Structures are given as structure tokens and as C-alpha cells.
Backbone as CSV, one residue per row, in Angstrom:
resi,resn,N_x,N_y,N_z,CA_x,CA_y,CA_z,C_x,C_y,C_z
1,MET,0.845,-1.201,0.000,0.000,0.000,0.000,0.875,1.243,0.000
2,ALA,0.385,2.255,-0.658,1.079,3.539,-0.668,1.039,4.121,0.747
3,ASN,1.772,5.163,0.965,1.806,5.871,2.237,0.392,6.188,2.715
4,LYS,0.062,5.787,3.936,-1.303,5.961,4.458,-1.737,7.426,4.485
5,GLU,-0.824,8.309,4.846,-1.161,9.739,4.889,-1.489,10.259,3.489
6,TYR,-0.717,9.823,2.505,-0.951,10.214,1.116,-2.325,9.724,0.654
7,ILE,-2.641,8.469,0.961,-3.943,7.906,0.586,-5.065,8.692,1.249
8,GLU,-4.915,9.023,2.510,-5.950,9.793,3.209,-6.096,11.191,2.613
9,ASP,-4.990,11.807,2.208,-5.053,13.122,1.551,-5.867,13.025,0.258
10,ILE,-5.590,11.984,-0.530,-6.328,11.816,-1.785,-7.801,11.528,-1.502
11,ARG,-8.085,10.697,-0.509,-9.487,10.403,-0.154,-10.225,11.696,0.212
12,ALA,-9.550,12.598,0.931,-10.169,13.878,1.299,-10.459,14.715,0.057
13,VAL,-9.540,14.718,-0.900,-9.743,15.463,-2.148,-10.919,14.869,-2.918
14,ILE,-10.970,13.551,-3.011,-12.084,12.892,-3.705,-13.403,13.262,-3.038
15,GLY,-13.443,13.208,-1.717,-14.665,13.557,-0.991,-15.108,14.980,-1.245
16,LYS,-14.145,15.896,-1.265,-14.466,17.316,-1.484,-14.920,17.581,-2.920
17,LEU,-14.181,17.033,-3.884,-14.486,17.302,-5.298,-15.715,16.561,-5.805
18,HIS,-15.884,15.319,-5.349,-16.926,14.471,-5.926,-18.066,14.166,-4.960
19,GLU,-17.970,14.734,-3.750,-19.045,14.629,-2.751,-19.485,13.187,-2.503
20,CYS,-18.486,12.323,-2.250,-18.781,10.925,-1.945,-17.636,10.338,-1.127
21,GLY,-17.876,9.177,-0.566,-16.829,8.470,0.139,-16.016,7.627,-0.822
22,SER,-14.903,7.086,-0.332,-14.074,6.236,-1.179,-13.278,5.255,-0.337
23,THR,-12.920,4.154,-0.972,-12.096,3.127,-0.356,-10.940,2.830,-1.299
24,TRP,-9.711,2.877,-0.769,-8.536,2.596,-1.582,-8.539,1.136,-2.000
25,VAL,-8.196,0.860,-3.265,-8.168,-0.495,-3.809,-6.733,-0.953,-4.075
26,GLU,-5.988,-0.147,-4.847,-4.632,-0.539,-5.227,-3.866,0.635,-5.813
27,SER,-2.552,0.449,-5.914,-1.664,1.397,-6.582,-1.191,0.742,-7.881
28,VAL,-1.289,1.480,-8.999,-0.936,0.923,-10.302,0.109,1.813,-10.973
29,PRO,1.294,1.267,-11.287,2.275,2.061,-12.034,1.810,2.249,-13.475
30,VAL,1.955,3.484,-13.972,1.554,3.800,-15.351,2.693,4.552,-16.024
31,HIS,2.995,4.143,-17.242,4.001,4.825,-18.055,3.346,5.136,-19.393
32,GLU,3.010,6.392,-19.596,2.330,6.816,-20.822,3.361,7.408,-21.784
33,VAL,3.441,6.830,-22.984,4.392,7.269,-23.997,3.626,7.890,-25.153
34,PHE,4.116,9.045,-25.641,3.503,9.722,-26.783,4.618,10.087,-27.754
35,ARG,4.484,9.607,-28.984,5.487,9.857,-30.027,6.890,9.476,-29.566
36,GLY,6.975,8.331,-28.901,8.266,7.800,-28.494,8.881,8.418,-27.251
37,GLN,8.173,9.375,-26.629,8.706,10.027,-25.430,7.752,9.844,-24.265
38,THR,8.304,9.819,-23.063,7.482,9.683,-21.869,6.642,10.938,-21.680
39,ALA,5.326,10.769,-21.706,4.407,11.880,-21.455,4.086,11.975,-19.966
40,TRP,4.057,10.819,-19.305,3.787,10.773,-17.870,4.226,9.419,-17.341
41,LYS,4.832,9.436,-16.169,5.229,8.188,-15.518,5.029,8.371,-14.025
42,GLY,4.253,7.472,-13.436,3.997,7.577,-12.014,3.079,6.468,-11.546
43,VAL,2.534,6.651,-10.369,1.644,5.667,-9.767,0.260,6.268,-9.617
44,VAL,-0.726,5.544,-10.117,-2.123,5.961,-10.007,-2.758,5.171,-8.868
45,GLU,-3.418,5.892,-7.974,-4.136,5.254,-6.871,-5.572,4.997,-7.337
46,VAL,-6.054,3.800,-7.076,-7.391,3.393,-7.513,-8.294,3.329,-6.283
47,PHE,-9.467,3.949,-6.389,-10.430,3.987,-5.292,-11.804,3.531,-5.777
48,ASP,-12.484,2.730,-4.967,-13.905,2.464,-5.178,-14.662,3.607,-4.540
49,LEU,-15.692,4.096,-5.227,-16.491,5.211,-4.711,-17.726,4.701,-3.981
50,ILE,-18.107,5.443,-2.968,-19.285,5.109,-2.166,-20.275,6.265,-2.290
51,GLY,-21.399,6.001,-2.941,-22.448,7.012,-3.026,-22.331,8.004,-4.151
52,HIS,-21.493,7.751,-5.133,-21.433,8.661,-6.278,-22.536,8.266,-7.261
53,PRO,-23.264,9.238,-7.816,-24.401,8.907,-8.676,-24.038,8.328,-10.048
54,LYS,-22.812,8.564,-10.543,-22.476,8.129,-11.906,-21.293,7.173,-11.996
55,ALA,-20.380,7.240,-11.056,-19.156,6.439,-11.159,-18.999,5.510,-9.963
56,LYS,-18.415,4.366,-10.226,-18.132,3.395,-9.162,-16.669,3.443,-8.737
57,ARG,-15.837,4.093,-9.554,-14.400,4.086,-9.298,-13.789,5.438,-9.664
58,CYS,-12.665,5.749,-9.000,-11.931,6.987,-9.269,-10.441,6.663,-9.303
59,TYR,-9.723,7.317,-10.198,-8.280,7.180,-10.319,-7.664,8.514,-9.913
60,ALA,-6.619,8.467,-9.090,-6.075,9.719,-8.567,-4.566,9.644,-8.366
61,TRP,-3.929,10.818,-8.427,-2.500,10.947,-8.170,-2.218,12.410,-7.879
62,SER,-1.012,12.691,-7.501,-0.633,14.082,-7.264,0.737,14.338,-7.865
63,HIS,1.043,15.619,-8.021,2.367,16.021,-8.491,2.673,17.391,-7.931
64,LEU,3.950,17.704,-7.861,4.356,19.025,-7.392,4.176,20.021,-8.521
65,ASP,3.847,21.268,-8.144,3.546,22.293,-9.130,4.129,23.619,-8.656
66,GLY,4.278,24.542,-9.574,4.815,25.859,-9.251,6.265,25.971,-9.707
67,GLU,6.778,27.175,-9.685,8.141,27.426,-10.155,9.174,26.639,-9.363
68,ARG,8.937,26.469,-8.068,9.881,25.742,-7.213,9.250,24.497,-6.609
69,ASP,8.251,23.946,-7.305,7.526,22.778,-6.778,7.029,23.029,-5.359
70,GLU,6.475,24.220,-5.141,6.085,24.599,-3.783,4.681,24.145,-3.390
71,ARG,3.914,23.619,-4.317,2.571,23.156,-3.947,2.272,21.809,-4.603
72,ARG,1.405,21.070,-3.951,1.006,19.750,-4.442,-0.332,19.892,-5.156
73,ASN,-0.400,19.378,-6.371,-1.620,19.410,-7.173,-2.165,17.983,-7.254
74,TYR,-3.448,17.815,-6.924,-4.081,16.500,-6.974,-4.924,16.383,-8.241
75,VAL,-4.872,15.214,-8.844,-5.648,14.924,-10.053,-6.564,13.757,-9.729
76,THR,-7.858,13.913,-9.996,-8.812,12.819,-9.823,-9.591,12.667,-11.116
77,VAL,-9.778,11.429,-11.548,-10.503,11.148,-12.783,-11.504,10.043,-12.494
78,LEU,-12.771,10.338,-12.729,-13.819,9.348,-12.498,-13.834,8.298,-13.597
79,GLU,-14.199,7.077,-13.233,-14.313,5.998,-14.216,-15.676,6.100,-14.910
80,ILE,-15.708,6.992,-15.879,-16.880,7.202,-16.727,-16.339,7.149,-18.153
81,PRO,-16.942,6.329,-19.047,-16.405,6.183,-20.405,-16.078,7.532,-21.030
82,PRO,-14.899,7.637,-21.639,-14.009,6.579,-22.090,-13.026,6.073,-21.028
83,VAL,-13.057,6.624,-19.821,-12.119,6.184,-18.785,-12.557,4.832,-18.243
84,GLU,-11.636,3.856,-18.334,-11.956,2.499,-17.883,-10.794,1.832,-17.157
85,SER,-9.689,2.579,-16.978,-8.502,2.013,-16.341,-7.593,3.153,-15.870
86,PRO,-6.592,2.834,-15.062,-5.623,3.870,-14.694,-4.947,4.485,-15.925
87,GLN,-4.668,3.660,-16.921,-4.005,4.149,-18.131,-4.874,5.154,-18.895
88,THR,-6.150,4.832,-19.065,-7.014,5.778,-19.788,-7.278,7.023,-18.945
89,ALA,-7.266,6.895,-17.622,-7.418,8.079,-16.763,-6.268,9.055,-16.993
90,VAL,-5.059,8.535,-17.080,-3.894,9.380,-17.337,-4.009,10.040,-18.705
91,LYS,-4.404,9.287,-19.730,-4.556,9.853,-21.077,-5.578,10.992,-21.092
92,VAL,-6.719,10.783,-20.429,-7.761,11.811,-20.384,-7.261,13.049,-19.624
93,ALA,-6.539,12.841,-18.543,-6.012,13.972,-17.774,-5.002,14.771,-18.591
94,ILE,-4.130,14.076,-19.309,-3.147,14.763,-20.156,-3.855,15.572,-21.245
95,ALA,-4.848,14.975,-21.883,-5.603,15.679,-22.929,-6.291,16.916,-22.358
96,GLY,-6.867,16.798,-21.165,-7.521,17.940,-20.527,-6.541,19.046,-20.201
97,GLU,-5.352,18.675,-19.744,-4.325,19.667,-19.436,-3.883,20.404,-20.693
98,ILE,-3.741,19.686,-21.792,-3.356,20.311,-23.059,-4.440,21.280,-23.520
99,ARG,-5.713,20.857,-23.410,-6.825,21.754,-23.787,-6.820,23.024,-22.941
100,ASN,-6.587,22.885,-21.639,-6.589,24.039,-20.736,-5.452,25.004,-21.053
101,ARG,-4.323,24.493,-21.474,-3.175,25.349,-21.820,-3.462,26.172,-23.072
102,ARG,-4.268,25.618,-23.982,-4.565,26.304,-25.244,-5.559,27.449,-25.070
103,LYS,-6.293,27.420,-23.966,-7.328,28.451,-23.743,-6.745,29.754,-23.298
């Protein structure tokens, strides 16, 4: 299991953002490659959701952000098609980040 404090931090973020409870299931390493280069490499935490109206599962991770990595940014992706795995959650998150940068 990943660090208990880290898991609890993510559970709190899931609860706040998605207004439901969650139970940690597993940690899954993901290495996403785009055009022969690493687009993202890390560990995705998988949670079963309790009481969410549309999704049964959520994929989540965090990364440092800012000029000096001074803050932690949490990413949560609900398992709603096309998201069906930790790998597709990462792909959808990357695509969303690219769209947001273009705006």
C-alpha cells in the first residue's frame, strides 16, 4: 500500500471534489508514452467510490507544481467512459491539461 497519509489526503480530495466516500483499492504504475517520449510516468491510486451517482471508481494521483515545486496538485478522474482504467485516466487527464493550456 502507498503511504497511508498520502492515501488519506487523496481520499479527502475525492470527498471534497466528488461529494462521496471512497475506499482505496490498489496502486498501479503507469508509463504513458507519446510519439516515443514519456508523457507521464507515475503511480495511479485506484479507489472504489461510495455514493457517487455516476461512477463506481476513481483514479487519482498528485504532483508538485509551481516554479519551485512549492505546492502539491491532486488529479482525480472518475471511471466514466471513455475512462476504464488507470491508463485511460492518465490519457484523459493529459488531454484535458493540453486543452486548458490552449485556452
